[in-house]
DSSP file (Angstrom, degrees, kcal/mol; ACC not computed):
  #  RESIDUE AA STRUCTURE BP1 BP2  ACC     N-H-->O    O-->H-N    N-H-->O    O-->H-N    TCO  KAPPA ALPHA  PHI   PSI    X-CA   Y-CA   Z-CA
    1    1 A M     >        0   0    0      0, 0.0     4,-1.3     0, 0.0     3,-0.4   0.000 360.0 360.0 360.0 -40.1  176.4   55.4  138.0
    2    2 A A  H  >  +     0   0    0      1,-0.2     4,-2.1     2,-0.2     5,-0.2   0.839 360.0  60.1 -65.6 -31.7  174.1   54.8  141.0
    3    3 A D  H  > S+     0   0    0      1,-0.2     4,-2.4     2,-0.2    -1,-0.2   0.853 100.0  55.6 -64.6 -33.6  172.3   58.1  140.4
    4    4 A I  H  > S+     0   0    0     -3,-0.4     4,-2.3     2,-0.2    -1,-0.2   0.914 108.6  47.2 -64.2 -42.5  171.3   57.0  136.9
    5    5 A H  H  X S+     0   0    0     -4,-1.3     4,-2.3     2,-0.2    -2,-0.2   0.886 111.9  50.1 -67.8 -38.6  169.6   53.9  138.3
    6    6 A K  H  X S+     0   0    0     -4,-2.1     4,-2.5     2,-0.2    -2,-0.2   0.913 111.9  48.2 -64.5 -41.9  167.8   55.9  141.0
    7    7 A E  H  X S+     0   0    0     -4,-2.4     4,-2.5     2,-0.2    -2,-0.2   0.898 110.5  51.1 -66.1 -40.0  166.6   58.4  138.5
    8    8 A K  H  X S+     0   0    0     -4,-2.3     4,-2.0     2,-0.2    -2,-0.2   0.919 112.6  46.0 -62.2 -44.4  165.4   55.6  136.2
    9    9 A K  H  X S+     0   0    0     -4,-2.3     4,-2.5     1,-0.2    -2,-0.2   0.904 111.8  52.0 -65.1 -41.7  163.4   54.0  139.0
   10   10 A F  H  X S+     0   0    0     -4,-2.5     4,-2.2     1,-0.2    -2,-0.2   0.912 109.4  49.2 -61.5 -43.5  162.0   57.4  140.1
   11   11 A K  H  X S+     0   0    0     -4,-2.5     4,-2.3     2,-0.2    -1,-0.2   0.897 111.0  49.7 -64.7 -40.5  160.8   58.1  136.6
   12   12 A R  H  X S+     0   0    0     -4,-2.0     4,-2.5     1,-0.2    -2,-0.2   0.924 111.5  49.0 -63.7 -43.4  159.1   54.7  136.3
   13   13 A E  H  X S+     0   0    0     -4,-2.5     4,-2.2     1,-0.2    -2,-0.2   0.874 110.5  51.1 -63.6 -36.9  157.4   55.2  139.6
   14   14 A R  H  X S+     0   0    0     -4,-2.2     4,-1.9     2,-0.2    -1,-0.2   0.910 110.9  47.9 -66.7 -42.3  156.2   58.6  138.6
   15   15 A R  H  X S+     0   0    0     -4,-2.3     4,-2.1     1,-0.2    84,-0.3   0.909 111.7  51.1 -62.9 -41.2  154.7   57.2  135.3
   16   16 A H  H  X S+     0   0    0     -4,-2.5     4,-2.7    82,-0.3    -2,-0.2   0.897 107.8  51.9 -64.6 -40.1  153.1   54.4  137.3
   17   17 A T  H  X S+     0   0    0     -4,-2.2     4,-1.2     1,-0.2    -1,-0.2   0.897 109.0  51.2 -61.5 -40.1  151.5   56.9  139.7
   18   18 A R  H  < S+     0   0    0     -4,-1.9     4,-0.5     1,-0.2    -2,-0.2   0.897 112.4  45.8 -64.6 -40.8  150.1   58.8  136.7
   19   19 A V  H >X S+     0   0    0     -4,-2.1     4,-1.9     1,-0.2     3,-1.4   0.906 109.0  55.6 -67.8 -41.7  148.6   55.7  135.2
   20   20 A R  H 3< S+     0   0    0     -4,-2.7    -1,-0.2     1,-0.3    -2,-0.2   0.737  96.4  65.3 -67.0 -21.8  147.2   54.6  138.6
   21   21 A A  T 3< S+     0   0    0     -4,-1.2    -1,-0.3    -3,-0.2    -2,-0.2   0.780 115.2  30.2 -67.1 -25.1  145.3   57.9  138.9
   22   22 A K  T <4 S+     0   0    0     -3,-1.4     2,-0.5    -4,-0.5    -2,-0.2   0.691 112.0  68.1-105.1 -24.6  143.3   56.9  135.9
   23   23 A V     <  +     0   0    0     -4,-1.9     2,-0.3    71,-0.0    -1,-0.1  -0.872  53.5 160.6-109.9 126.4  143.1   53.1  136.1
   24   24 A S        -     0   0    0     -2,-0.5     2,-0.3     5,-0.1    23,-0.0  -0.997  23.7-141.7-142.4 145.5  141.3   51.2  138.9
   25   25 A G        -     0   0    0     -2,-0.3    24,-0.9     6,-0.1    23,-0.5  -0.724  12.4-170.2-107.3 156.8  140.0   47.7  139.1
   26   26 A S        -     0   0    0      3,-1.7    22,-0.1    -2,-0.3     5,-0.0  -0.749  43.3 -93.8-130.8-179.7  136.8   46.2  140.6
   27   27 A S  S    S+     0   0    0     -2,-0.2    20,-0.0     1,-0.2    -1,-0.0   0.831 126.8  41.7 -69.2 -30.3  135.6   42.7  141.4
   28   28 A T  S    S+     0   0    0      1,-0.3    64,-0.4    62,-0.1    63,-0.3   0.765 132.4  22.4 -85.9 -26.1  133.8   42.5  138.0
   29   29 A M  S    S-     0   0    0     61,-0.1    -3,-1.7    62,-0.1    -1,-0.3  -0.666  85.8-169.3-140.4  80.1  136.6   44.1  136.0
   30   30 A P        -     0   0    0      0, 0.0    64,-2.6     0, 0.0     2,-0.5  -0.155  27.5-102.5 -72.7 166.2  139.9   43.8  137.9
   31   31 A R  E     -Ab  46  94A   0     15,-2.8    15,-2.7    62,-0.2     2,-0.9  -0.767  23.9-145.7 -89.3 127.7  143.2   45.5  137.1
   32   32 A L  E     -Ab  45  95A   0     62,-3.6    64,-2.9    -2,-0.5     2,-0.4  -0.832  23.0-166.2 -94.5 101.8  145.8   43.4  135.4
   33   33 A N  E     -Ab  44  96A   0     11,-2.6    11,-2.1    -2,-0.9     2,-0.4  -0.748   5.0-162.1 -97.0 135.7  149.1   44.7  136.8
   34   34 A V  E     +A   43   0A   0     62,-1.7     2,-0.4    -2,-0.4     9,-0.2  -0.960  10.3 176.9-119.1 131.6  152.4   43.8  135.2
   35   35 A Y  E     -A   42   0A   0      7,-2.7     7,-3.4    -2,-0.4     2,-0.4  -1.000   8.0-167.8-130.3 134.3  155.8   44.1  136.9
   36   36 A K  E     +A   41   0A   0     -2,-0.4     5,-0.2     5,-0.2     2,-0.2  -0.960   6.7 178.0-123.4 141.9  159.0   43.0  135.2
   37   37 A S        -     0   0    0      3,-3.1    -2,-0.0    -2,-0.4     0, 0.0  -0.644  50.1 -88.3-122.6-175.8  162.5   42.6  136.8
   38   38 A N  S    S+     0   0    0     -2,-0.2     3,-0.1     1,-0.2    -2,-0.0   0.853 126.3  30.8 -63.6 -33.0  165.7   41.5  135.3
   39   39 A T  S    S+     0   0    0      1,-0.1     2,-0.3    31,-0.0    -1,-0.2   0.655 124.1   7.8-103.0 -18.0  164.9   37.8  136.0
   40   40 A G        -     0   0    0      2,-0.0    -3,-3.1    18,-0.0     2,-0.4  -0.917  53.7-123.5-154.7 177.0  161.2   37.6  135.8
   41   41 A V  E     -A   36   0A   0     -2,-0.3    18,-1.3    -5,-0.2     2,-0.4  -0.999  24.5-164.7-131.2 134.8  157.8   38.9  135.0
   42   42 A F  E     -AC  35  58A   0     -7,-3.4    -7,-2.7    -2,-0.4     2,-0.4  -0.973   4.5-172.6-127.2 132.5  155.0   39.1  137.6
   43   43 A V  E     -AC  34  57A   0     14,-3.0    14,-2.5    -2,-0.4     2,-0.3  -0.970   2.5-176.9-129.7 139.0  151.3   39.6  136.9
   44   44 A Q  E     -AC  33  56A   0    -11,-2.1   -11,-2.6    -2,-0.4     2,-0.6  -0.984  24.1-142.0-135.0 146.7  148.4   40.1  139.3
   45   45 A L  E     -AC  32  55A   0     10,-3.0     9,-3.0    -2,-0.3    10,-1.1  -0.955  34.6-169.0-102.1 118.0  144.6   40.6  139.0
   46   46 A I  E     -AC  31  53A   0    -15,-2.7   -15,-2.8    -2,-0.6     2,-0.8  -0.923  26.6-154.3-121.4 132.3  143.7   43.2  141.6
   47   47 A D  E  >> - C   0  52A   0      5,-3.1     5,-1.9    -2,-0.4     4,-1.4  -0.894  15.6-173.5 -97.0 102.5  140.4   44.3  143.0
   48   48 A D  T  45S+     0   0    0     -2,-0.8   -22,-0.2   -23,-0.5    -1,-0.2   0.795  78.1  59.4 -71.7 -28.9  141.2   47.9  144.1
   49   49 A L  T  45S+     0   0    0    -24,-0.9    -1,-0.2     1,-0.2   -23,-0.1   0.905 118.0  30.2 -67.6 -40.4  137.8   48.5  145.7
   50   50 A A  T  45S-     0   0    0      2,-0.1    -1,-0.2    -3,-0.1    -2,-0.2   0.617 105.9-127.0 -90.6 -14.8  138.3   45.6  148.1
   51   51 A G  T  <5 +     0   0    0     -4,-1.4     2,-0.3     1,-0.2    -3,-0.2   0.866  64.2 130.6  72.1  36.6  142.1   45.9  148.2
   52   52 A K  E   < -C   47   0A   0     -5,-1.9    -5,-3.1     0, 0.0     2,-0.6  -0.924  59.8-129.8-127.2 148.4  142.6   42.2  147.3
   53   53 A T  E     -C   46   0A   0     -2,-0.3    -7,-0.3    -7,-0.2     3,-0.1  -0.863  19.7-171.6 -91.4 122.1  144.7   40.3  144.8
   54   54 A L  E     -     0   0A   0     -9,-3.0     2,-0.3    -2,-0.6    -8,-0.2   0.854  66.1 -11.4 -83.8 -37.8  142.4   37.8  143.0
   55   55 A A  E     -C   45   0A   0    -10,-1.1   -10,-3.0     2,-0.0     2,-0.3  -0.984  60.2-166.1-158.1 156.7  145.0   35.9  141.2
   56   56 A S  E     -C   44   0A   0     -2,-0.3     2,-0.3   -12,-0.2   -12,-0.2  -0.979   4.1-178.1-146.0 159.2  148.7   36.1  140.3
   57   57 A A  E     +C   43   0A   0    -14,-2.5   -14,-3.0    -2,-0.3     2,-0.3  -0.986   3.2 175.1-153.4 151.9  151.2   34.4  138.0
   58   58 A S  E >   -C   42   0A   0     -2,-0.3     3,-1.3   -16,-0.2     4,-0.4  -0.955  47.5-102.2-150.6 169.6  154.9   34.7  137.3
   59   59 A N  T 3  S+     0   0    0    -18,-1.3     3,-0.5    -2,-0.3     5,-0.2   0.641 113.6  73.6 -71.7 -11.5  157.5   33.0  135.2
   60   60 A K  T 3  S+     0   0    0    -19,-0.2    -1,-0.3     1,-0.2     4,-0.1   0.771  92.9  55.3 -69.2 -25.6  158.6   31.1  138.3
   61   61 A E  S <  S+     0   0    0     -3,-1.3    -1,-0.2     2,-0.1    -2,-0.2   0.687  91.9  94.1 -78.8 -19.3  155.4   29.0  138.0
   62   62 A L  S    S-     0   0    0     -3,-0.5     2,-1.3    -4,-0.4    11,-0.0  -0.404  76.2-133.2 -77.4 148.1  156.2   27.9  134.4
   63   63 A K        -     0   0    0     -2,-0.1    -1,-0.1     0, 0.0    -3,-0.1  -0.749  40.4-153.0 -91.9  84.1  158.0   24.8  133.5
   64   64 A S        -     0   0    0     -2,-1.3     2,-0.2    -5,-0.2     3,-0.0  -0.317   4.4-129.8 -69.7 139.5  160.2   26.7  131.1
   65   65 A K    >   -     0   0    0      1,-0.1     3,-1.9    -2,-0.1     2,-0.2  -0.535  34.7 -92.1 -82.6 152.2  161.6   24.9  128.2
   66   66 A K  T 3  S+     0   0    0      1,-0.3    -1,-0.1    -2,-0.2     3,-0.1  -0.463 114.0  25.4 -65.1 130.9  165.3   25.1  127.5
   67   67 A G  T 3  S+     0   0    0      1,-0.3     2,-0.3    -2,-0.2    -1,-0.3   0.330  83.0 138.8  96.9  -7.1  166.0   28.0  125.1
   68   68 A D    <   -     0   0    0     -3,-1.9    -1,-0.3     4,-0.1     2,-0.1  -0.558  42.2-147.6 -69.6 128.9  162.9   30.1  126.0
   69   69 A N     >  -     0   0    0     -2,-0.3     4,-2.2    -3,-0.1     5,-0.2  -0.375  29.7 -95.0 -89.2 177.7  163.8   33.7  126.2
   70   70 A K  H  > S+     0   0    0      1,-0.2     4,-2.2     2,-0.2     5,-0.1   0.840 123.3  53.6 -63.6 -34.8  162.2   36.2  128.5
   71   71 A T  H  > S+     0   0    0      2,-0.2     4,-1.9     1,-0.2    -1,-0.2   0.906 109.1  47.9 -68.3 -41.0  159.7   37.4  125.9
   72   72 A Q  H  > S+     0   0    0      2,-0.2     4,-1.8     1,-0.2    -2,-0.2   0.896 111.7  50.6 -65.5 -39.3  158.4   33.9  125.3
   73   73 A Q  H  X S+     0   0    0     -4,-2.2     4,-2.1     1,-0.2    -2,-0.2   0.894 108.1  53.4 -63.9 -39.1  158.1   33.3  129.0
   74   74 A S  H  X S+     0   0    0     -4,-2.2     4,-2.2     2,-0.2    -2,-0.2   0.879 105.7  53.4 -63.4 -38.5  156.1   36.5  129.3
   75   75 A L  H  X S+     0   0    0     -4,-1.9     4,-1.8     1,-0.2    -1,-0.2   0.915 109.8  48.0 -60.6 -43.8  153.7   35.3  126.6
   76   76 A E  H  X S+     0   0    0     -4,-1.8     4,-2.3     2,-0.2    -2,-0.2   0.864 108.6  53.8 -66.1 -36.9  153.2   32.1  128.6
   77   77 A V  H  X S+     0   0    0     -4,-2.1     4,-2.5     2,-0.2     5,-0.2   0.895 106.8  52.9 -64.5 -39.6  152.6   34.1  131.8
   78   78 A G  H  X S+     0   0    0     -4,-2.2     4,-1.6     1,-0.2    -2,-0.2   0.900 110.3  47.0 -60.9 -41.4  149.9   36.1  130.0
   79   79 A K  H  X S+     0   0    0     -4,-1.8     4,-2.0     2,-0.2    -2,-0.2   0.896 111.2  52.4 -66.0 -39.8  148.2   32.9  129.0
   80   80 A L  H  X S+     0   0    0     -4,-2.3     4,-2.1     1,-0.2    -2,-0.2   0.913 109.0  47.8 -64.1 -44.4  148.5   31.5  132.5
   81   81 A I  H  X S+     0   0    0     -4,-2.5     4,-2.0     1,-0.2    -1,-0.2   0.855 110.1  53.7 -67.6 -32.7  146.9   34.6  134.1
   82   82 A A  H  X S+     0   0    0     -4,-1.6     4,-2.1    -5,-0.2    -1,-0.2   0.890 107.9  50.0 -67.1 -38.9  144.1   34.5  131.6
   83   83 A Q  H  X S+     0   0    0     -4,-2.0     4,-1.7     2,-0.2    -2,-0.2   0.900 110.9  49.1 -65.1 -40.3  143.4   30.8  132.4
   84   84 A K  H  X S+     0   0    0     -4,-2.1     4,-1.1     1,-0.2    -2,-0.2   0.866 109.8  52.4 -66.2 -35.5  143.3   31.7  136.1
   85   85 A A  H  <>S+     0   0    0     -4,-2.0     5,-2.6     1,-0.2     3,-0.2   0.889 106.0  53.9 -66.5 -39.1  140.9   34.6  135.3
   86   86 A K  H ><5S+     0   0    0     -4,-2.1     3,-1.5     1,-0.2    -1,-0.2   0.880 104.1  55.0 -62.5 -37.7  138.6   32.2  133.5
   87   87 A K  H 3<5S+     0   0    0     -4,-1.7    -1,-0.2     1,-0.3    -2,-0.2   0.826 108.4  48.9 -64.0 -30.5  138.4   30.0  136.5
   88   88 A L  T 3<5S-     0   0    0     -4,-1.1    -1,-0.3    -3,-0.2    -2,-0.2   0.360 120.2-114.9 -87.2   4.8  137.3   33.1  138.5
   89   89 A K  T < 5 +     0   0    0     -3,-1.5     2,-0.5     1,-0.2    -3,-0.2   0.878  67.5 144.3  62.0  42.0  134.7   33.7  135.7
   90   90 A L      < +     0   0    0     -5,-2.6    -1,-0.2    -8,-0.1    -2,-0.1  -0.939  20.1 164.1-111.5 132.4  136.3   37.0  134.7
   91   91 A E        +     0   0    0     -2,-0.5    28,-3.1   -63,-0.3     2,-0.4   0.670  62.3  52.7-114.0 -30.2  136.4   38.0  131.0
   92   92 A R  B     +d  119   0B   0    -64,-0.4     2,-0.3    26,-0.2    28,-0.2  -0.894  58.5 169.3-116.9 140.4  137.3   41.7  131.1
   93   93 A V        -     0   0    0     26,-2.4     2,-0.5    -2,-0.4   -62,-0.2  -0.910  34.0-119.3-137.9 166.3  140.2   43.4  132.8
   94   94 A V  E     -b   31   0A   0    -64,-2.6   -62,-3.6    -2,-0.3     2,-0.4  -0.951  34.5-130.6-106.5 127.6  141.8   46.9  132.9
   95   95 A F  E     -b   32   0A   0     -2,-0.5     2,-0.5    25,-0.3   -62,-0.2  -0.672  22.8-174.8 -87.9 127.8  145.4   46.7  131.8
   96   96 A D  E     -b   33   0A   0    -64,-2.9   -62,-1.7    -2,-0.4   -80,-0.0  -0.950   8.6-168.6-121.4 107.7  148.1   48.4  134.0
   97   97 A K    >   -     0   0    0     -2,-0.5     3,-1.4   -64,-0.2    -1,-0.1   0.459  36.2-126.3 -80.4   0.5  151.5   48.4  132.5
   98   98 A G  T 3   -     0   0    0      1,-0.3   -82,-0.3   -82,-0.1   -62,-0.1   0.760  64.4 -56.0  68.1  28.1  153.1   49.5  135.7
   99   99 A G  T 3  S+     0   0    0      1,-0.3    -1,-0.3   -84,-0.3     2,-0.2   0.452 109.0 121.6  84.0  -1.3  155.0   52.5  134.3
  100  100 A F  S <  S-     0   0    0     -3,-1.4    -1,-0.3   -66,-0.2     2,-0.1  -0.549  72.3 -94.4 -90.9 160.2  156.8   50.4  131.7
  101  101 A K        -     0   0    0     -2,-0.2     2,-2.1     1,-0.1     5,-0.3  -0.461  35.2-114.9 -68.7 144.6  156.7   50.9  128.0
  102  102 A Y  S    S+     0   0    0     -2,-0.1     2,-0.3     4,-0.1    -1,-0.1  -0.579  85.1  96.9 -79.7  80.2  154.1   48.8  126.2
  103  103 A H  S >  S-     0   0    0     -2,-2.1     3,-1.2     0, 0.0     2,-0.3  -0.976  75.0  -3.1-164.1 149.8  156.8   46.9  124.3
  104  104 A G  T 3> S+     0   0    0     -2,-0.3     4,-2.1     1,-0.3     5,-0.1  -0.407 128.4   7.8  67.9-122.2  158.7   43.7  124.6
  105  105 A R  H 3> S+     0   0    0     -2,-0.3     4,-1.9     2,-0.2    -1,-0.3   0.852 131.5  52.7 -67.7 -35.7  157.8   41.6  127.6
  106  106 A V  H <> S+     0   0    0     -3,-1.2     4,-1.8    -5,-0.3    -1,-0.2   0.924 112.0  46.1 -65.8 -43.4  154.9   43.8  128.7
  107  107 A K  H  > S+     0   0    0      1,-0.2     4,-2.7     2,-0.2    -2,-0.2   0.868 109.1  56.3 -64.7 -37.0  153.3   43.6  125.3
  108  108 A A  H  X S+     0   0    0     -4,-2.1     4,-2.5     2,-0.2    -2,-0.2   0.886 105.4  51.0 -63.8 -39.1  153.9   39.8  125.3
  109  109 A V  H  X S+     0   0    0     -4,-1.9     4,-2.3     2,-0.2    -1,-0.2   0.938 112.1  47.0 -61.4 -46.7  152.0   39.4  128.6
  110  110 A A  H  X S+     0   0    0     -4,-1.8     4,-2.3     1,-0.2    -2,-0.2   0.911 112.5  49.2 -62.3 -43.4  149.1   41.4  127.0
  111  111 A D  H  X S+     0   0    0     -4,-2.7     4,-2.3     1,-0.2    -1,-0.2   0.905 110.8  50.3 -64.0 -41.4  149.2   39.3  123.8
  112  112 A G  H  X S+     0   0    0     -4,-2.5     4,-1.3     2,-0.2    -1,-0.2   0.899 111.0  48.7 -63.3 -41.3  149.2   36.1  125.8
  113  113 A A  H  <>S+     0   0    0     -4,-2.3     5,-2.3     1,-0.2    -1,-0.2   0.894 111.8  49.3 -66.3 -39.3  146.2   37.1  127.8
  114  114 A R  H ><5S+     0   0    0     -4,-2.3     3,-1.6     1,-0.2    -2,-0.2   0.877 104.9  58.4 -67.2 -36.9  144.3   38.2  124.7
  115  115 A E  H 3<5S+     0   0    0     -4,-2.3    -1,-0.2     1,-0.3    -2,-0.2   0.853 104.9  51.2 -60.0 -34.7  145.1   34.8  123.0
  116  116 A E  T 3<5S-     0   0    0     -4,-1.3    -1,-0.3    -5,-0.1    -2,-0.2   0.394 129.5 -95.2 -87.3   4.2  143.4   33.0  125.9
  117  117 A G  T < 5S+     0   0    0     -3,-1.6     2,-0.3     1,-0.3    -3,-0.2   0.540  73.3 144.7 102.2   7.0  140.3   35.2  125.6
  118  118 A L      < -     0   0    0     -5,-2.3     2,-0.4    -6,-0.1    -1,-0.3  -0.623  36.8-147.3 -78.7 137.5  140.8   38.0  128.1
  119  119 A K  B      d   92   0B   0    -28,-3.1   -26,-2.4    -2,-0.3    -5,-0.0  -0.896 360.0 360.0-111.6 134.2  139.4   41.3  126.9
  120  120 A F              0   0    0     -2,-0.4   -25,-0.3   -28,-0.2    -1,-0.1   0.274 360.0 360.0-158.9 360.0  140.8   44.8  127.7
């Protein structure tokens, strides 16, 4: 059973490495990185040229309402990171799904960010 989990993690890391070979962020157009775990979703705006994180957000920052599922929380995290990007005067980002499928919580983050006016 443990081998299945190791293989799953290895495959995700390999997909992420492949994506990172093509996707890079700058100070004017940072990389919007998404990581999801069993309990949360974590999003960062990263300037790869300077090696700095410009802003971050997670579902831990939200005042979650009772009955919100993980997908609804992810949508709110997407909106939160877009608001933080606006404060930094950023409108465009490069989306990095972190080796995950563009589906479910990852898609919800992207949709939330787009709703608040972030372009990618």
